[in-house]
Backbone bond lengths (Angstrom), bond angles and torsions (degrees), N, CA, C in turn:
res aa  C-N    CA-C-N  psi(-1)  N-CA   C-N-CA  omega(-1)  CA-C   N-CA-C  phi
1 X - - - 1.536 - - 1.549 110.96 -
2 X 1.436 121.42 -39.02 1.294 129.07 167.28 1.553 119.43 -56.45
3 X 1.342 111.79 -35.02 1.411 118.02 174.15 1.467 112.15 -66.28
4 X 1.409 116.42 -41.70 1.448 118.73 -176.90 1.524 110.74 -66.11
5 X 1.268 120.55 -36.13 1.466 124.13 175.30 1.485 108.55 -65.17
6 X 1.387 117.40 -43.61 1.532 118.71 -176.88 1.486 108.62 -68.59
7 X 1.256 117.30 -39.95 1.439 119.41 178.33 1.568 116.13 -65.27
8 X 1.354 111.73 -34.67 1.439 116.45 179.99 1.595 110.05 -75.37
9 X 1.352 109.92 -33.01 1.518 112.16 177.89 1.611 113.95 -72.15
10 X 1.323 111.64 -32.45 1.524 115.24 167.36 1.343 114.59 -65.15
11 X 1.363 126.86 -47.95 1.315 130.42 175.30 1.608 112.62 -51.18
12 X 1.288 108.49 -48.24 1.508 117.28 -179.41 1.432 112.64 -57.53
13 X 1.406 117.52 -48.18 1.514 123.16 -174.03 1.544 101.47 -71.88
14 X 1.261 121.52 -38.62 1.497 117.70 -176.65 1.528 107.13 -62.18
15 X 1.244 115.23 -51.09 1.629 121.96 -179.80 1.468 107.48 -49.82
16 X 1.394 110.98 -53.72 1.493 118.75 -173.92 1.381 111.50 -59.30
17 X 1.321 119.97 -46.19 1.604 125.33 178.02 1.422 106.14 -61.61
18 X 1.362 118.17 -51.80 1.530 118.65 179.53 1.482 115.78 -54.27
19 X 1.330 114.32 -39.74 1.551 117.24 178.64 1.433 113.71 -66.24
20 X 1.384 112.13 -52.58 1.483 118.80 -178.30 1.503 111.77 -62.78
21 X 1.396 114.05 -44.38 1.545 119.32 -175.85 1.540 111.76 -64.17
22 X 1.374 115.15 -46.15 1.491 119.26 -179.85 1.621 108.27 -68.10
23 X 1.359 121.39 -32.99 1.424 117.14 179.33 1.525 110.37 -73.15
24 X 1.339 115.68 -31.30 1.512 115.56 169.60 1.497 118.15 -62.50
25 X 1.367 109.65 -40.79 1.461 117.78 176.07 1.621 115.45 -63.07
26 X 1.422 108.01 -31.40 1.505 111.60 171.15 1.482 115.01 -57.39
27 X 1.305 114.83 -35.91 1.444 120.33 -172.76 1.490 106.23 -86.00
28 X 1.342 123.72 -35.30 1.402 128.34 -177.99 1.512 120.73 -81.96
29 X 1.394 117.96 -34.03 1.329 119.85 -176.64 1.540 114.81 -63.20
30 X 1.277 122.36 142.14 1.246 125.41 -179.51 1.516 116.06 -84.47
31 X 1.321 109.25 -30.36 1.552 118.68 174.28 1.348 113.32 -76.46
32 X 1.358 119.82 121.86 1.503 120.13 -176.33 1.538 110.40 -66.62
33 X 1.367 118.47 -37.83 1.443 123.99 -175.82 1.555 112.46 -62.14
34 X 1.401 110.78 -39.15 1.498 118.94 -179.22 1.610 109.76 -73.57
35 X 1.395 110.78 -35.76 1.473 114.61 178.33 1.555 108.11 -65.09
36 X 1.339 122.46 -36.63 1.465 123.76 174.84 1.335 115.09 -63.86
37 X 1.490 114.59 -40.61 1.570 111.82 175.26 1.517 110.61 -70.56
38 X 1.247 123.96 -29.97 1.420 119.39 169.48 1.434 119.50 -61.24
39 X 1.335 113.98 -32.67 1.542 121.80 -179.96 1.559 103.47 -64.90
40 X 1.467 117.81 -44.77 1.532 117.78 176.17 1.503 111.98 -59.58
41 X 1.222 117.33 -34.80 1.573 119.13 179.95 1.660 108.02 -71.85
42 X 1.304 114.65 -34.34 1.459 113.64 173.60 1.493 112.92 -70.47
43 X 1.273 118.36 -41.11 1.559 125.64 174.88 1.560 110.25 -50.18
44 X 1.311 116.79 -54.94 1.403 126.46 178.44 1.481 117.55 -59.00
45 X 1.341 111.97 -44.96 1.420 118.35 177.68 1.566 114.86 -65.66
46 X 1.416 113.63 -33.83 1.433 115.19 168.86 1.526 114.80 -69.45
47 X 1.319 116.19 -35.34 1.435 114.21 170.49 1.537 118.71 -60.08
48 X 1.275 112.48 -35.49 1.407 119.41 168.99 1.529 114.37 -56.73
49 X 1.275 115.07 -45.64 1.475 118.93 -178.05 1.448 111.07 -75.47
50 X 1.437 122.61 -23.42 1.437 121.28 165.11 1.565 108.53 -65.61
51 X 1.231 116.67 -41.31 1.465 117.91 -178.96 1.481 113.66 -60.41
52 X 1.318 116.38 -43.36 1.473 118.13 178.15 1.532 109.31 -69.23
53 X 1.253 120.58 -24.09 1.503 118.16 174.17 1.582 114.13 -86.33
54 X 1.307 115.62 19.64 1.409 119.22 -179.92 1.482 114.55 59.11
55 X 1.270 119.73 30.05 1.532 128.61 -177.59 1.542 103.70 -114.22
56 X 1.404 116.48 63.08 1.450 120.71 -173.39 1.584 106.29 -66.50
57 X 1.283 121.82 -37.11 1.403 120.31 -178.71 1.547 113.24 -66.17
58 X 1.218 117.38 -37.22 1.530 121.18 170.10 1.453 112.97 -65.30
59 X 1.343 119.25 -32.98 1.497 119.97 177.17 1.416 112.91 -69.12
60 X 1.453 114.02 -44.29 1.474 116.94 -179.50 1.516 109.59 -63.59
61 X 1.239 120.86 -41.27 1.563 128.80 177.52 1.452 104.46 -61.67
62 X 1.294 123.38 -44.89 1.454 122.83 -175.23 1.544 108.31 -67.18
63 X 1.302 116.69 -43.65 1.594 119.81 176.57 1.485 110.26 -60.74
64 X 1.483 115.49 -54.06 1.383 113.97 -173.93 1.480 120.64 -71.70
65 X 1.325 114.58 -38.14 1.522 121.53 179.46 1.442 114.77 -81.06
66 X 1.310 120.78 -50.91 1.397 126.19 179.22 1.455 115.62 -80.84
67 X 1.391 110.45 -64.26 1.520 117.75 179.33 1.434 113.19 -52.98
68 X 1.373 115.14 -47.11 1.447 120.09 -175.87 1.507 115.79 -85.69
69 X 1.314 117.22 -58.56 1.464 123.30 -176.20 1.536 116.04 -70.80
70 X 1.206 115.05 -68.53 1.566 123.81 -173.64 1.538 107.94 -64.33
71 X 1.300 120.11 -43.00 1.378 118.59 -178.09 1.553 113.07 -63.89
72 X 1.368 110.27 -45.99 1.647 112.48 175.32 1.455 108.32 -61.19
73 X 1.313 119.73 -44.23 1.521 118.72 -178.72 1.547 113.44 -59.08
74 X 1.442 112.10 -37.37 1.481 115.41 -179.24 1.592 108.63 -70.79
75 X 1.393 117.68 -39.94 1.501 119.22 -177.53 1.608 107.55 -68.79
76 X 1.427 113.75 -37.95 1.495 113.47 -176.82 1.507 108.38 -67.04
77 X 1.523 117.16 -35.28 1.378 116.71 -176.61 1.557 107.93 -73.34
78 X 1.240 120.46 -32.63 1.468 125.86 171.71 1.476 112.57 -58.19
79 X 1.313 117.84 -44.11 1.410 120.78 176.60 1.464 118.00 -62.90
80 X 1.327 112.03 -28.47 1.487 117.88 -179.50 1.536 114.83 -87.90
81 X 1.391 119.06 -2.27 1.374 122.18 177.13 1.528 109.06 -89.38
82 X 1.330 115.29 156.86 1.385 123.83 172.29 1.538 114.32 -78.94
83 X 1.193 115.74 154.01 1.551 126.84 170.04 1.584 105.85 54.23
84 X 1.313 117.90 51.86 1.386 122.12 178.05 1.536 109.30 -68.65
85 X 1.401 119.30 -35.84 1.486 117.46 176.08 1.513 112.70 -74.06
86 X 1.323 123.34 -8.84 1.409 121.95 -177.21 1.576 107.55 -76.58
87 X 1.365 118.00 -29.45 1.438 123.96 175.70 1.541 113.38 74.76
88 X 1.278 112.26 -169.28 1.519 117.31 -170.07 1.512 104.86 -86.59
89 X 1.298 115.47 138.24 1.363 123.56 179.72 1.542 117.07 -92.58
90 X 1.287 121.56 136.65 1.552 123.83 -177.17 1.480 105.90 -66.87
91 X 1.394 113.09 132.98 1.464 118.99 176.10 1.528 108.81 -125.77
92 X 1.389 117.83 -178.09 1.363 119.10 -175.66 1.600 108.30 -86.19
93 X 1.256 125.44 -1.88 1.371 136.16 -171.00 1.664 102.44 -89.90
94 X 1.333 119.52 -23.25 1.355 117.73 -171.45 1.471 117.37 -65.26
95 X 1.336 121.50 -48.51 1.521 116.62 168.80 1.545 120.04 -56.58
96 X 1.296 121.24 -32.80 1.360 121.81 170.76 1.518 113.90 -66.22
97 X 1.391 114.70 -41.27 1.394 116.82 176.65 1.562 113.90 -65.11
98 X 1.359 112.08 -35.66 1.520 117.72 179.50 1.495 110.33 -66.50
99 X 1.450 118.43 -41.27 1.396 118.20 176.61 1.409 116.83 -68.13
100 X 1.388 122.42 -34.04 1.390 125.19 178.95 1.594 110.72 -73.45
101 X 1.296 117.85 -33.02 1.485 123.26 173.25 1.625 109.23 -64.46
102 X 1.321 116.20 -43.32 1.399 122.37 178.94 1.391 107.70 -66.11
103 X 1.254 130.28 -42.29 1.472 132.61 176.45 1.480 109.67 -65.10
104 X 1.302 116.31 -41.23 1.512 117.52 177.99 1.566 109.34 -65.50
105 X 1.360 115.99 -44.21 1.503 118.46 -179.92 1.579 108.88 -59.97
106 X 1.351 116.18 -42.65 1.476 116.49 178.77 1.483 115.30 -67.42
107 X 1.353 118.69 -33.38 1.473 117.17 170.49 1.488 114.96 -66.42
108 X 1.327 118.04 -35.27 1.369 122.71 -178.72 1.598 113.97 -67.57
109 X 1.375 106.42 -44.18 1.512 115.62 177.45 1.543 111.96 -63.88
110 X 1.259 113.77 -39.97 1.523 119.58 179.30 1.674 107.91 -69.82
111 X 1.326 117.22 -35.19 1.460 117.78 -175.13 1.558 103.17 -72.58
112 X 1.338 116.74 -43.85 1.484 119.66 -172.33 1.644 106.06 -67.40
113 X 1.263 113.97 -39.08 1.505 118.73 179.42 1.510 115.07 -64.45
114 X 1.288 117.26 -40.21 1.412 126.62 177.75 1.584 115.87 -77.96
115 X 1.281 117.34 -22.55 1.408 116.91 -174.89 1.592 113.36 -69.80
116 X 1.154 115.85 153.64 1.555 124.71 178.53 1.517 105.43 -100.51
117 X 1.347 114.98 107.40 1.565 117.82 -174.47 1.493 106.47 -97.24
118 X 1.301 113.83 116.52 1.572 122.01 178.05 1.551 103.59 -106.78
119 X 1.303 109.67 137.07 1.489 119.37 178.30 1.603 104.37 -85.70
120 X 1.423 114.35 154.02 1.324 114.70 169.05 1.488 111.17 -69.28
121 X 1.343 121.60 155.39 1.428 122.53 176.11 1.515 109.86 -77.79
122 X 1.312 114.55 163.05 1.510 119.37 -179.37 1.431 113.27 -64.55
123 X 1.350 120.17 -40.78 1.426 122.37 177.99 1.550 111.01 -107.82
124 X 1.293 112.43 107.04 1.462 116.80 -177.27 1.498 110.14 -82.76
125 X 1.332 122.75 149.78 1.339 128.91 164.51 1.601 111.89 -50.39
126 X 1.280 119.44 156.15 1.462 122.40 178.32 1.427 113.49 -55.52
127 X 1.352 122.79 -53.43 1.463 118.20 178.83 1.403 119.48 -58.26
128 X 1.401 116.70 -39.00 1.567 120.53 179.05 1.526 106.04 -69.42
129 X 1.311 119.57 -39.80 1.450 117.42 -178.21 1.537 112.68 -60.23
130 X 1.347 109.14 -43.98 1.544 113.90 176.39 1.462 113.58 -57.25
131 X 1.345 116.89 -35.24 1.580 118.24 -179.58 1.549 109.13 -74.88
132 X 1.314 116.81 -43.44 1.499 116.49 -175.07 1.434 115.63 -83.45
133 X 1.418 120.11 -30.00 1.411 118.73 -178.31 1.599 114.72 -96.65
134 X 1.370 115.17 -38.84 1.486 118.82 -170.56 1.487 109.97 -91.44
135 X 1.329 126.11 -20.02 1.453 126.49 -177.62 1.487 119.81 -48.51
136 X 1.400 113.64 -60.02 1.467 113.12 175.18 1.522 122.55 -47.36
137 X 1.392 110.21 -47.34 1.481 113.72 175.35 1.363 114.48 -66.61
138 X 1.229 125.65 -38.07 1.430 132.10 174.14 1.487 113.59 -57.38
139 X 1.373 112.84 -51.13 1.535 117.03 173.02 1.461 113.99 -54.92
140 X 1.351 117.10 -47.06 1.496 123.52 -178.96 1.549 107.13 -57.23
141 X 1.341 118.36 -48.30 1.522 118.46 178.48 1.491 112.73 -58.86
142 X 1.274 113.02 -48.36 1.464 117.86 -176.71 1.583 111.02 -58.60
143 X 1.381 112.42 -48.15 1.472 113.43 -177.99 1.561 113.50 -58.43
144 X 1.289 117.57 -36.63 1.422 130.57 -173.94 1.436 113.92 -85.78
145 X 1.369 124.32 -11.32 1.453 130.97 -179.08 1.520 116.56 -125.07
146 X 1.306 113.41 -69.97 1.512 112.26 -176.88 1.514 113.54 -81.20
147 X 1.208 113.73 -36.09 1.584 116.52 178.19 1.552 114.69 -107.29
148 X 1.338 114.29 29.53 1.486 116.84 174.92 1.532 108.98 -62.36
149 X 1.238 123.97 -45.47 1.490 120.67 -176.35 1.529 107.94 -61.18
150 X 1.308 120.45 -49.56 1.519 121.02 -179.27 1.395 109.55 -62.74
151 X 1.313 124.20 -33.92 1.476 128.28 -178.31 1.636 105.21 -66.85
152 X 1.239 117.38 -44.59 1.480 118.62 -179.71 1.451 114.73 -75.35
153 X 1.423 115.65 -31.85 1.444 121.45 178.19 1.668 104.84 -66.79
154 X 1.235 117.65 -40.72 1.539 119.70 -179.49 1.628 106.30 -65.37
155 X 1.266 120.66 -36.56 1.497 128.17 -178.34 1.573 103.97 -63.79
156 X 1.361 118.66 -51.21 1.544 125.02 -179.53 1.436 108.62 -62.92
157 X 1.303 119.92 -40.02 1.553 124.05 -174.95 1.504 106.52 -69.90
158 X 1.286 117.82 -38.66 1.404 123.52 173.74 1.520 115.82 -59.00
159 X 1.362 111.80 -44.61 1.499 120.21 -176.45 1.493 108.41 -67.42
160 X 1.443 113.88 -44.36 1.507 121.33 -179.99 1.574 108.19 -59.28
161 X 1.415 114.34 -41.16 1.473 115.73 178.84 1.468 113.01 -61.34
162 X 1.322 120.38 -41.20 1.423 126.24 -175.47 1.590 107.96 -69.92
163 X 1.335 113.17 -39.92 1.467 114.88 -176.85 1.555 106.77 -75.71
164 X 1.250 121.76 -31.03 1.498 121.71 170.67 1.446 115.85 -65.90
165 X 1.448 118.89 -39.50 1.370 120.08 179.39 1.624 111.72 -68.67
166 X 1.338 112.85 -34.96 1.479 119.93 177.98 1.563 109.43 -64.05
167 X 1.278 116.29 -40.43 1.520 120.78 178.81 1.448 111.24 -66.36
168 X 1.336 114.45 -37.44 1.473 113.50 -178.68 1.496 115.63 -78.45
169 X 1.422 115.00 -21.77 1.539 116.77 -177.88 1.523 107.44 -88.80
170 X 1.311 114.79 -27.61 1.486 118.71 -175.76 1.594 112.40 -45.90
171 X 1.276 113.65 131.85 1.493 113.91 176.20 1.484 110.96 -72.33
172 X 1.249 113.28 148.42 1.451 117.48 172.50 1.536 107.29 -98.81
173 X 1.297 111.12 116.72 1.483 113.59 -176.38 1.561 110.27 -86.49
174 X 1.328 106.89 135.72 1.630 113.77 -177.52 1.459 102.02 -90.02
175 X 1.310 112.33 145.47 1.466 125.49 178.70 1.470 105.94 -52.88
176 X 1.331 120.21 146.32 1.489 122.32 173.01 1.456 110.54 -69.62
177 X 1.328 105.52 145.20 1.597 113.64 179.31 1.570 113.29 93.30
178 X 1.397 114.40 -13.62 1.459 116.32 178.72 1.633 103.14 -89.19
179 X 1.370 116.61 116.93 1.380 119.54 172.75 1.571 108.94 -103.02
180 X 1.287 120.07 -10.78 1.515 118.28 -177.53 1.532 111.29 -88.92
């Protein structure tokens, strides 16, 4: 039993360090493509943390929506841009953004340290149990039955938006020999 708690704690700290470390690398790396890959690592580590918190639905959504969809879209958009190897250029806004980020981090740490964290009781009242236990299954049934058309329409709309964005970004190649 002690091994189980030790192993869980090691996995938790590994996932937490991977998430925070890769998020820091997203900000620090000069290569936009490598920063996007670190964003994927951060998303997957957060999904692992959701799994450890017994929030499997959120973990699956994290992997599918963020790890799969958003990250692939970001990497695809990065590959469509020019000068990916050049990276982000230093600007005068960086010190201000760093100071604001540090202030936000300080406020977040202070809020977490001052909060009173109460755990849910072992036996939940019926309305709360329905919310925490039955909601993911109910959402899945609704998305695949009553709202299947809206779900598919949203998918088609997102596909059309990606295709439209690609057609707008695509470079128009000039015929060879035209210097004017």
